[in-house]
MARMARMI-983126 format. One line per field, with one value per residue (C-alpha): residue in one letter; residue number from 1; z, x, y. Coordinates in Angstrom, 1 decimal. Last residue first. Layout:
// MARMARMI-983126
residu (A	...)
num (NUM	...)
pz (Z	...)
px (X	...)
py (Y	...)
This chain:
// MARMARMI-983126
residu (F	L	I	M	H	L	G	Q	Y	C	G	E	F	K	I	I	K	K	K	K	T	Y	A	R	A	L	R	I	A	T	M	T	A	E	G	G	T	N	M	L	R	V	K	D	M	S	P	F	N	G	L	I	L	K	S	L	E	I	E	L	A	T	P	T	C	Y	L	T	G	K	S	L	Q	K	S	V	S	N	L	I	E	K	R	R	H	G	L	M)
num (88	87	86	85	84	83	82	81	80	79	78	77	76	75	74	73	72	71	70	69	68	67	66	65	64	63	62	61	60	59	58	57	56	55	54	53	52	51	50	49	48	47	46	45	44	43	42	41	40	39	38	37	36	35	34	33	32	31	30	29	28	27	26	25	24	23	22	21	20	19	18	17	16	15	14	13	12	11	10	9	8	7	6	5	4	3	2	1)
pz (-72.8	-70.3	-72.6	-72.8	-69.3	-66.2	-63.0	-61.2	-58.7	-56.6	-56.1	-58.4	-58.6	-62.1	-63.7	-67.1	-70.5	-73.5	-73.1	-74.4	-70.8	-70.9	-73.4	-71.6	-68.1	-69.3	-71.0	-67.8	-65.7	-68.0	-67.9	-64.0	-63.7	-66.1	-64.4	-61.0	-62.3	-63.1	-63.3	-62.3	-63.9	-61.8	-63.1	-61.4	-58.5	-56.3	-54.2	-53.1	-50.9	-53.3	-56.2	-54.4	-53.5	-57.1	-58.5	-56.2	-57.3	-60.9	-60.3	-58.5	-61.5	-63.9	-65.9	-69.6	-71.0	-68.2	-68.9	-66.3	-65.5	-62.7	-61.5	-60.9	-58.4	-56.4	-56.5	-55.1	-52.3	-51.4	-51.5	-49.2	-46.7	-46.6	-45.8	-48.2	-46.4	-44.1	-44.8	-44.1)
px (-82.2	-82.4	-84.3	-87.0	-87.9	-88.9	-88.1	-85.0	-85.7	-82.8	-81.5	-78.5	-77.5	-77.6	-74.7	-75.2	-73.8	-74.5	-71.8	-71.7	-71.3	-73.9	-76.3	-76.2	-76.6	-79.6	-81.3	-80.9	-82.2	-85.2	-86.1	-85.7	-88.1	-90.7	-90.8	-91.1	-94.1	-95.5	-92.1	-91.0	-87.9	-86.1	-83.2	-80.5	-79.5	-76.5	-78.7	-80.9	-83.7	-84.7	-84.5	-87.1	-89.4	-89.2	-90.1	-93.1	-94.4	-94.0	-95.8	-98.7	-99.0	-99.1	-96.4	-97.3	-98.0	-100.4	-103.5	-106.2	-107.9	-108.1	-111.4	-109.5	-107.3	-110.2	-112.0	-108.8	-108.5	-112.2	-112.2	-109.1	-110.4	-113.8	-112.2	-114.1	-112.5	-109.5	-106.1	-104.1)
py (64.5	67.2	69.6	67.1	68.1	65.9	68.0	68.3	65.5	64.5	60.9	61.5	65.3	66.6	68.5	70.1	69.3	71.6	74.1	77.7	78.9	81.7	80.0	76.7	78.3	80.4	77.4	75.2	78.1	78.6	74.8	74.9	77.9	76.7	73.2	75.0	76.7	80.2	82.0	85.6	86.9	89.5	91.7	93.8	91.5	92.5	94.9	92.1	93.5	96.4	94.0	91.7	94.7	95.9	92.5	92.4	95.8	94.7	91.4	93.4	95.8	93.0	91.7	90.6	87.2	86.1	87.9	86.9	90.1	92.7	91.2	87.9	89.7	91.1	87.7	86.0	88.5	88.3	84.6	84.4	87.0	85.3	81.9	79.3	76.2	76.8	78.2	75.0)
């Protein structure tokens, strides 16, 4: 899709790696992205960036359960929502 060893891609990846690989606190780039997202969606007041789809669906389930105080969730048959122990 992007080719093999494209110079622009290698330079961008190297630049980001030189800034560190700490994932528990937001980076300057993540903060910039979050502000950009919030600026384009006035009804939103918070952004939470996730590393994986599994992390995103698990967080969504936990938030829904905490907000509604209900344990059950709706799943659509034939659709993949990820494999999480939280669903069982």
